[in-house]
N, C-alpha and C positions, 0 to 999 in steps of 0.2 A: 250494735257494739260500737264503741267510740274508737276512732283511729286518728292518727296524726300523720300528715304528709309533709315531708321536708324536701323542697326542691333546692338542690345544691348546684351552683354554677361556678365556673372557673376552670383551672387545670385539674380536672378530676377524672380524666379518662386516660388509661395507659400508664398510671403512676402508682398503682397499688392502692387506690382509694377504696374500692369496694371491699377487698379483704380487710382493710383497716376498719371500715364501718362494721364488718361482720365480727371482727374481734372485739370491738367496743360493745356492740350489742350483746354479744355473749357474756362479756364481763359484767354487764348490768342486767343480765337475764331478761332481755327484751325479746318480744315476739314481733315478727314482721319480715320484711324483705327489702332488698336494694337492687337496683338495676341501672345500667347505662341507657341513655337514649339521646336523641339529637339535642335535647335541652341541657344535658349534663348528667346529673345523677339524681334519681328519685328514691327516697327512703320512705318506707311505710312502716309505721309502728302501731301495733294493736294494743290499745288500752295501757299505755305506759303511765306510771305514777308521776306526779309532779317532780318528785325528787329524782327518779330515774331519767326523766327527760332533761332536767336541768344539768345533771352530771354528764349525760351523753352529749349534749350540745356544747358544754364547756370543753370536754376532751376532744370533740370533733374539730374544734377550731385551734386548739393549743398543742395537739400531738400529731400533726399532719405528717404523712410520709415526705421524704426529702424533696421530691419534685412536684408535690401537690400545692395548689393555691386555691383558696376559696374567695371568690369575689362577691358572692351573694347567697344568702340563705332565706328562702321563703317558707314560712310555716303556716299551715292551715289545718283546722280540724275537719275530719271527714267521717261522718257516721256511716258505718257499713251495715246495710240491712242483711246482706248475705256475704259476710266476710270470708275471704279464703281461709282455709284451715292452716294455722301456724302452730307447729309443735315447738318451734324455736325460731331461729332467724336464718333466712335463706338468701342466696344470691341468685337472682333471676337472669335469664338470657337478655342480651341487649336488644333494644328496639331502635329502629331508625325512623325519625320523624323530623320535623322542622329543626334545622341546625342552629343551635345557640350555645355551643360550648367551645372551649379552647382546645386547640391541638398543641401538644407539648413539643418543644424543640428537642433536638438530639442532645443527649447528656453523656458526659464523659464517664468512663468506666468507674464504678463506685469502689470503695475500699474492700467491700466484702467479695465482689467478683474478682478484684485484683489479687486478693489473698488466695482465692481458689485457683486462679490462673497459674500461679507459681507453686502450687501445692502438689507434689508428686503423687499424693494419695487420693487426690480429688479426681473424679471421673472427667472433669473438664480441664485437666492439666494441659496447659499449652494450647487450648482450643481458641483460635483467634476470633471467635464470634460469641464469646461468653457475655451474658447480660442478665438483667433481672428487671423488676418493676422500678428499680431506683436508677437505672442507667441504660445506655444503649441507644440505637437509632429509633426515632419516632417520625419526625417530619419527613425525612429523606426516603422513607419506605412506604408512606401512606398514599393511597389512591382514592379513598372514599371514607365516609363516616357512617356508622360509628367505627372507632379505632379497634377493629377486631382483626384477627390474623388473616381472614379471608379477604380483607380489604387492604392488605399490605403485600409487599414483594416476598413475604415469608409464606404466602399461600402455596408456593411451589414446593414447600418442604414439610410433608406430613410429620407429625410428632411421633417419635418412637415411644414405647411404653413408659420408659423412665421419665422422659420429658413430659409426656401426657399426664402422668400422675402428679408431677409438680404443678403443671398448668391448671389442674382441676382442684388442687388442694388450697383452700382459702388461708390455711395457716402457713403456707410455703411462700418464700420470698419471690418465687417465680409464678405465683398464681396469676393467670391471664396476662403474663408477660408475652406480648405478641411475637417478639423476635426470638423467644426461647428456643434453644436448639443445643445440640451436642455433636460430637464427631460422627455419631451413628446416623443422625437424621438431618443434620443441618448443612449449611453451605461449607465449601472447602476452598482451600487456597492452592495455587500452583504457580510455577515460574516458567515463562516461555521466552524465546529469543525474539529478535527483530522481525522474523518471518511469522511469528505466532506459533512456532513449533514447541511442543512441550519439552522442557529440560528437566524439571524436578517437581514431582508431586508428593514425595515422601518427606523431604526436609527442605521445602522451598524457602523458608525464612532463614535458616542457617546458611543456605547457599547464597541467598540475597545479601546477607550480612558480609559474607566473604567477598563477593563481587564489589560491594561498596568500599570495603577496606582496601581493595585493589585499585580504587580510583574510577570504577565504572559508574555509569548513570543508570538508575532504575526507575521506571514508572511504577508507582505503587497505588493500587486502588484502595481508596478509603471509604468513608461513609457518604460524603457528599460529592465526591469526584476523585480524580487521579491527582497525585503529586509526582513531581520529578525530584528524585532524591540523589544526593551524592555526599561524600565525606566533606563536612564543612571545615575540617582542619587541613585538607590538602588543597593548596593553592592551584595546582594543575587541574584537579578535578573540577573545582569551582569555575576556573577560567574556561574549561572545556564546555561546561554547561552554559556559561554566558555566550560563548561563541556559537554554539549550536542553536541557542534560543534567540540569537540576535538581540541580546539584552546587555548592552555594554556597561551600564552603570546603575540601573534601577536596583534598589536593595533587595536582597533575597531573605526569605524567612528561614529560621533555623529551629529544629526540634532537638531538645536535649532529653536524655533518659529520665532525669529527675532534677529537683532543685539543687542537689548537691553539686551540679555542674555549673552553678551560678554563684555569685557572691554579692554581698552588700545589698541584698534585696530589702525593700521596705515591707511592712505588713500588708499594705495595700497591694503591692505587686505580687506577693505570694498568694494573697486571696484571689486575685484575678487569674493567675496562672493555674491554680488548683481548683477553680470553680467548675461547676458542671458544664459551663459553656466552653471551657478550655480554649480561649481565644489566643491569637497571636498578641503578645504584649510587647510594646516598644520599651526597651530597656537601654540605659546608658551603656556605651560600648565596654567600659571597664568592668561591667557586671557579667560580661560573657567572655571569659578568657579563652585563649588558644584557638581562635578562629582565623581562617585565612582573611587577609586584608580585603580581598575582592568581594566579601559578603555584602558590605555596605560602604563603598568607597566615598570619602569626603563627607561622611555624615557622622553625627554624634550618637546615633541610636541604632539598635539592631532589633528586629522583630523576632521574638522567641516564644515558642510554645512547648508544652509538655504533650506526651502522647495522649490522645483523646479516645482511642478505641483499643481493644485488646491486640489486634494485629500490630498496631504501632508500638504498644508496650513490648510485645515479643521481639520485634525487630530492633528497637532501641536497646533493649536489655542485651540482645545478642551482639550487636555491633559495638555497644558501650562507648559511644562518642557522639558528639553533635552531628546531625545531618542537616544539609539543606533540604527543606521541604517547601518547594514552590509549586504553584498551580501548574498542572500539566496541560499546556495549550501551546500550539504553534503561535508565533508572533501575530498579535492582532485578532486571534480567534478565542472563543470561549473555551473553558476547560471541557475535556471529553468525559463522558459518563459511563460508557460501556466498553467491554473488552475488545470487541471488533474494531470500534472506532479508535481505540487507543493504539492498536497495532497499525491501523491504516494511517493515522495522522501523526503519530509520535515516533515512528521508526527512525526518523532522521535525528531525533532528540535523545532517545533512550537506547541503551544497549540491551536491556532486559525488561521484562514486564512481570510484576508480581500481581497476579489477578485473583479474583474470587467470583463466585457465581451467585451472589446476592445482588439483585438489580438495584441500582440507584434510581428512584423514581423522581426525586426532587434534587436538583443541583443546589448545593449549599457550600459556598466558598468559606475559607477560614475567616472568622471575624477578626478585626484588628482594633485594639484598644490601647489606651495609654493612661497611666496614673500620673496626674499632674498637680500643679499647685492649687487649682480650684476644683479638684475632684477627678472623676474618671471621665474621659472622653472617648467616644466611639468613632473611629475613622471609617470602618467598614462593618456593616451589621449583617450577619448571615448565620452560619452554623452556631447553634447554641443559644441564639437570641430570637430567631425567627421560627414560628410565627406568633410570638407573644403578642397579646392584645394590649392596646393603650386605651385606658378608660378616660373619656372626656367628661367635662362637667355639664354639657348640654346634649340634648338628643337631636339628631338630624331628622328632619321630616321625611327624607327619602334616602334610599341607598345610593351612595356616591362611590364611583370608581374614579380614582385619580391616577393619571398615567406617569407622573413624574417628569424627569428631564431626559435629554438624549444621552448625557454623560452620567456615569455612575447611577444608572437607572434603578429605581425601585418603583413599585406601584402600591396603591393603598386602597383597601376596601373599608368604607365607613358605613356602618349600620347602627342606627339609634345612637348610643354613646360609645360604641366600640370601634376602634380603628385598628386594622391589621395591615401593617406595612410589610411588604414582601422582602425576601432576601435580596442582596445585591445582585443585579442582573448584568450591568456593565454598559459598554458603549454601543449604542444602537446603530452606529454607522456600519457595523458588521451584520451581514445578512443572517448568520447563524444566531447571533444574539437577539436579533429581531424575532426570529422563529421561537427562541426560548422564551422571550417576553410574552408573545402571544399564547404560547402553550401554557405558560405558568398562569396567566390571567384566566384562561379557560378552566384550568385545573382548580385554582382557588375558588372560582365561581361555582364549580361543581361540588367541591368538598364542603364549602360553607353554604351551599344552596342559596347563593347570592345572585339576585337578578338586579343589575344596575338600573337605576331610574334617572340618574344624572351623571354626566361624565365631566371631569375637570382636566383641562389640558394647559400646557404652557402657552403663553401668548405669542411665542416665536413661530411664525408661519412656516419657517424652513425646517422645523424639527420633525423628525419621523413620528414622534409621539403626538404631535399636533395633528398631522394628517390621519394617523391611526385612530385618534379620538373621534375625529369627524366621521370616519368610516364606521366605527363601532356605534356611534350615536345614530347614524342612518340605519344600521343593521337592527338595532334594538328599538328604533323609532322613539328616541328619547332626546332631550335637549343636552347641549354641552355648554360649558362655561370656560372662557379663556381667562387665565389667571396670570398676573404679572409675576415674573420669575422671582423678583426680590421681595415682593409681598409674601409669596409662599415661603421663602426662606425665613422671614421674620416670624410669621405665624406658626411655623413648625416648632420654633423654640417656645413661643407663647403657649401652644397646646401642651407641650411637655411639662411646662411649669404651671398649668392651669391658670394662666394669666388672661384676664378679659378686659383689662383697662386699656386706655389709649397709651401707646408707648412711643418713644423715639427709637427707631431701628437703624442700626448701622450695618448695611449689607455690603460686604466686600468679597468679590470673587473675580473670576476671569471674564465672564460675559453672561448677559441675560437681557431679555427684551424688557424695555421700560416703557414709559408713557410716550404716546405719539410716535411710535416706531423708533425711539432712540435706544441705542445700545448702552446698557449700564454695566457697572462692575465696581462702583465705589460711591455709594449713596447714603445720605442721611434722609430718613423717611419718617413721616408721621403715620402711625399704623394702628388700626384695630382689626378685628376679625372680618370686618366688612369692607374697610376702606384703606387706601394707601395714597399718601400725598408726598410729592417730592419737596424737600426742604433745602437741598444743597449737596455738596460732596466734591468729588474730583472733577476737574474740567475734562471735556471730551478731547481726545487726541486721536490722530489718524492711526488706523490699524493697517499698515501697508502690506498688501498681499493677503488680507483677510485672515483665514485660519492659519496660513503659513507663518504669520507673526507669532503665533503661540508656540511654534517649534524653533524659530530662529530669532533669538533675543536681540540681535543687532538691529533688526528692523524696528523694534520698539525704542531702542536707544536713539536711532536716527530720527524717528518721529518726534520724540521728546526734545532732542536737540533742535530740530527744525522749527518747532513751535515756540520754544521757551528761551533759547540761548542765542544772543545776537551774533556771536562769532562761531556759529554752529559748523560752518563749512571747514574752518580751520581744524576744529576738533574731530570732525568726521574724517577728514583726510588722514589724520593720525591714527584713529581708532578703528576705522572701517576700510583700511587700505586693501584688505583681502576680499572685499565685497564690492559689488557694483552699486555703490551708495549714490552716485550722481544720478543714475537712471532712476533709482527708487525715489530720490528726492523730487524728481520731476513728476513721478506718478502721484506723490503726495500733493504737490502743488496743483496738479490737474484733477485731483480727486478721482484717480483711476484705481479701482479696486482697493480703495483706502477709506473704508467707512470709519466714521468717528465714534469713539467709544471711551467712556470714563472708567477704565478698567484698572482696579488695584493689582490684579494679577500681572497685567502687562507692565505696570509701573515697576513691580518687583523685578521682572525680566530685564527692564532697561537699566536699573541700578546695578544688578548683578553683572550685566555685560560691561557697564562702565567701570567696574572694578576688575574686569578681566578674569572672572572666576567661572564662566560658563563655557561649555563646548560650543562650537559653531552650530550644531544641530542638537536640540534637546531630545532625549530618548524616552522620557517619561514626564507626565504632567506634574508640575510643581518642582521639577528638578532645580531650576535656577533659584526659586524662592527658598527651597530647603537649604541649599548651599549658602545662600545669603544669611539665613538665620544662624547656621552653624558658625559662619565667620563672625557675625555680630556678637555671638555668645562668647567669643574668644577675647573680646575687648575688655580692658580693665574697667571701662565705664559700666559694663553690664553688672558688675559685682558691687557697684556703689549703691548705697541706700538711696531711695527715691528723693529724699530731701537734700541729698548732698550733690546732686547733679546740677551743674551750672552750665546749661547749654543754651545757645541762642534759639529763638523761635524761627525755624526755617520754613514752616508752612503756615503763615498767617492766613486769615480769611480775607477775601476781597469783598467788594460791595455786593456781589451776587451770591454770597455765602458759599463760595467755592475755595478750595485750598489753593493758595497761590503757588503754582508749580514753577512759574518763571523765577520767583524769588528763591525757591528751593534749589532749582538746578544751578543757577548762577552762583549761589553761596556755597552749595555743596561741592561743585566742581573745583572751586577755589580753595577748599579746605586743605591745609597742610597737615594732614593726619594720616595715620596708618590705615590700610584697607579695613582692618577689623574695626577701628574706631568709626570710620566712615559708614560701614555697614550698620553699626549700632546707632549712629546719629540719624541715619535714614529711618530706622524703625521708630526711634524716639520722636522724630519730627512728624511722622505719619500719625502716630498715636496722639501726639499733642494737638495736631491740627484737627483730627476728628473729635477729640475730647472737647476742644474749644467750641466746635460747631454743635456737638450734642448738648453741651451744657447750655449754650445760648438758646437753642431751640426748645430744650426741656423747660427752661424758665419761661419762655414766651408762650408755650402751649400748656403749661402747668402739668407737666409729666414728671412722675417720680421714678419711673422704671425705664431703663434702657436695655435694648436687646441687641446682641451681637449674633450675626449669622452670615453664612457664606464661607466657602472653602478657605479663604485667606485667614480666617480666624482660627484655623488649626495651628497657626503659627503661635507657639507658646509665648515667645518673647513679646510679640505685638499685643497679644491678649493681656499679658501681665502688665505691660506698660499702660495700656488704656484703662485697665481696672484700677491701677494705682492712681491715675489722674482723675478718675470719676468715683472716688471712694465715697462721696457724699450721696450717691445714687444707688438704687438697687439695680445691679447690672446682671442680666441673665444671658447665659450661653447654653448650648446643647450638651447633654450628657448621655441621654438614652439613644440618641440618633446622631448621625453625622451632621456637622455644620455645613458640609458641602452638599452637593446635589443628591446624595443618598438619603437626606431627610426631607427633600422637597415635596414628595407626594403627600406626606401628612399635612403640610401646610395647605397644599392645593385642596385637599378633601375638606378641611375645616372651612376654608374660605367659600368653597362651592356650596357647602351645606347652608351657610349663612345667606348666600346669594339667593338660593332657592327659596328659603323661608321668606325673604323679602318679596320675592316675585310671585309667591304662591297666592 
């Protein structure tokens, strides 16, 4: 008897794909079966007619369930000498073999579940863990493949008869929904105090809402970690949270009950907020009324999200006001994941704890995105987006594990043409973050049945990830490849855009290891997927105090004055009177703990300090640069059309193809302009200088494409200015991954795969 096998790959497990196939097959009266395995989904059809097969394949691709995605369909005829008996179409049990399918990210509560959640006649009325095949936790509860209940944290909750009936019925929306549960058989919520003692198990969400309205701080367990919550409209409550968390000015994210609490939203912003990823979306402040000023002081934007799980929907509906929802972690530590750790480590931060007993197996911070003039940009990629695969145009000859950077760490698994970039891990200077990184790598390798054959590491020998990569390479007895930081930055954007030509890359960030041990942070590079060549950029300037200069902007101001301004001592005496600038200047002159670096990030710090807009000690990365961008946006020059601006060239190129900062500083300091105008003129000068350099080098090397990457390019104003000035070129920047170090591991993996192919 003649049979047809269809091998389906993509996001086809845990998304209601098999019942969807079952319904289609019954609609067309097909005989056969469908099952999950490590490769994805296998459909077997027994003697279909040509018309049946054609209609089935058409609907299979055009009527997918909301979370499903097909990346590949392979069809082959298979004659069966002893075919299994098919009276109709069946769903077979899952099989586990070589892993080659996608794991689905966590998805926000779907409209159908939301309707049931607030329906008093529904058996799941107000049940804080309602979900179906179209929504709910996926990545954060998985520990093995295939994605079956026994391989998730729901294994601890046997299904009651009603839930089991739904789970087994292919026609039900909850067929094989692995987190399926109800109040009878599933997880539950309770409220405890700072000592962990139970306060309320009957109406914990109502009681929590009451405490929040009274100005209390509550640690709330979510899907991918805990949040610290307080009333975002009460200044005293917000300030108390800041004081306890030692977070003087870093912006806080806010959760609102629904979009009616916001105003003047664009379609793109509404789409992001209401997407299944449910990220934090950066919105202009005027779009989020009635908040305490302390939410995002001195900034133009506020990070806003909608409830992404039923517990949050219930809490926000009950409290009926915006809440601060910031990651629940002591200062400098990663967010906690379990109830015991929450009470142990957060008792100095939270007054109460809203906990539940469904374990979080994978940490997933809230993703952070923004709708901007050139599309959507992702600043932090985690819950809702991870672990989506990125399909590349070429196949790697070997399995590559790329370890990313030490800041904003992510790692990447690359197998054949599929890259999987991890969720945001964080700053590896912290021992607990290092442990989470190593545990996540081990888990990803286990889940994806991935055995590394080549390891990619940042070329900075002082990075933890550099040493870790060497250690893993020795453990696996495989080679490792050192990748230049900024080469990886540029190639990460190229990989996203499927760009394989030689490009001019503009890499602007805080710090990264460059050629010959030089510290870079503002470079123009000639780049392809295999090679990286320096063409020019910012001149190297002393970094007095090393890493301390990234936290104390006056040090960068002094270093730039010392190098570029003849009367620097006179200016330093006026502007640095509160600091020991004379001692530091001697350290610069003697090259004591003052490595030289061409850093755009530190240039922003110096300009911000020169305008007097930064605190003596920065409390979060990018603080000075963000405040400088806000100030620049207030200038009347910012609203002028591109062709109406008549500004002098303040950063011309010198003979070495470097931006002339001596000319800039002397002219800029002498400007008789407002602070806002001076902030804008700096942005304009920097964009103009790099645009001139990029244009010159693109013409010399016959490049038609320019690539922007590095964390400085998250500055919207700077990115808009340079794209205006380079309108004749194709200018690429990142949209699916952060332009900062969060996207670095993808570039490392692609470069390493090319390196290995050359050396094989």
